[in-house]
C-alpha positions, 0 to 999 in steps of 0.5 A: 656922924663925926669925921674919923680918919681911922674908919674903924671896920670891925664889929665884935665877933661872937665867940665860937664854942670849942675854938681851941679844940677845933683849931688844935685839930686843924693844926695837927692835920696840917702837920701830918703827912699827906699819905692816905690809907685809902687805895684810891687817890682823891679825884682830880676834880675834887681836890681837898681844901688847902690848909695854910702853913705857918710862915717862917719864924725868921720872917714873922713869928705870928700865927696863921689861922687855918680857919680864917674865912679867906682860907675856907673860901679859897678851898671852896672856890678851888673845889668848885673849879674857880682856881684864879679866885682861889689863888687870889684869896690865898694871898690873904689866907697864908698871912697871919692876920689879927683876931678881933676879940668879941664880947660874948666869950673873951676868955674862950676866944683868947684862950683858943687863939693863944693855945692854937698859936702855942701849939704851932710855936707862934704868937697870937696877934689879938685886937681888944676893941670894946671901950665904952662909947666906941667909934663915936656913933659910926659904923662900929659904934658900941663897946662895953656898957660902962667902965665896970663892964669893960673891966670884967671883959678885959679880965676875962680876955687876960685870963684867956691869954694867960702865960702864952705868947700874944701881941695885943693892939689895944683899942683902935681909935680910942685915943685919937677920937678923944684928941680930935674932939669926936669922943665927948669930953665927959668920957675922957677921964674914964677912958684914960683910966680904963686904958691905963688899967688895961695896959697894966693888966696885960703887961702883968702877963709874962709873954704879952706885948701891948701897943696902944693905938695912935691913929695914923699919919693923916689923922691927928697931926702934928705928931706931938698932939698924941704925946699927952694922950698916949702918956695918960693911957700908959704908953710908958708901960706898954711896948709901944704904939700902933699906927694905920689900923684899918687905914690906907696911909702909906708905910713911908708916911706912917714911919715918918709920923711914927719916928716923930712921935717916938722921939717925943716919947723917949724912943718908944717902938711902934707897929704899922698896919699894912694890910690894905695900904699897897696903893696908899689912900684914896684922895677926895671925899672923906667917907669915900677915902676910908669906907671901902675905897676902890682901887686899894691893894694888899700892902706889905706882908706881915713881918718883923724884918722891917729894916727899921730899929723903931718899927717892931713889925708890919702887921695885918691888923685889919682883916683884908676882905672885911667891910668897912661898913654899908657903903659902896654896896658893902655889908655891915662893918666887919662882915666878909665881902668877897668882892672887895677881898678879891680886888685887894688881892688882885691889885697887890704888887 
């Protein structure tokens, strides 16, 4: 196993049939009055599950998924009388969190998410994570079988987005793993070509922003080591780069790193994943520091009001509560682990 500071955590999701219709129905229900035609009010011991409202657009324009696991589990726990645990999971459920697009039906997934976001007058936050030879054989290894398979998958994802608003985090780890030597040299040229093509296809869409993943402040340092990889991957055409995806480095450290990198890229903007960095990183053993580390906390909620002209947003790219991999008793990468979700929420400031 190669050593990666990113600790990628997401297994590709399977597409769900009728995701657009289901989400649309939930959004309509969430917007309706709570008045009921029944003469009998709901029993106090059996409250209906809460549906999260959208955050104010002035704070964050991104869509909150009312069908998220955190939202469903919060409703179930509240119904079962576990109010304290339900309230903790609501800290996650009420925030816009990125949707990681799977391999089976990328067009259906991106269409469903962007249609639901459009119906709510919000922007879909998406992660495309299917590059060939992904994650260097670690917990989230895999990706498309070859370059043409990836191109076909990407074309379908782009068709699903269409003319609706979306912000895309493009291929977490793909560039840092080349720079740190994890991805074998023979795959580099193809990967650069695929990433540059991806940026071009996504930016050809009328309302899509694209941020290329650039690792985090503790991974590929100093920052100038990421300049050539980002340029070869098409960052000049992208809206900027993303930092700290699925990691725990502090916002302050990532801002310092991002400013240094931006200055070398002509002032490119960037976004920071703050989903789990509320207590910063865990020092010590490498794997313990990135794979379900104990004592971590939810970070600053997603917002575009960062107070920094170069930082476009703090985002929750990693889905809080999903495992980093089978370590410390956790399930497979990308699977919901409620114990960890509750700990992150409990430790949040």
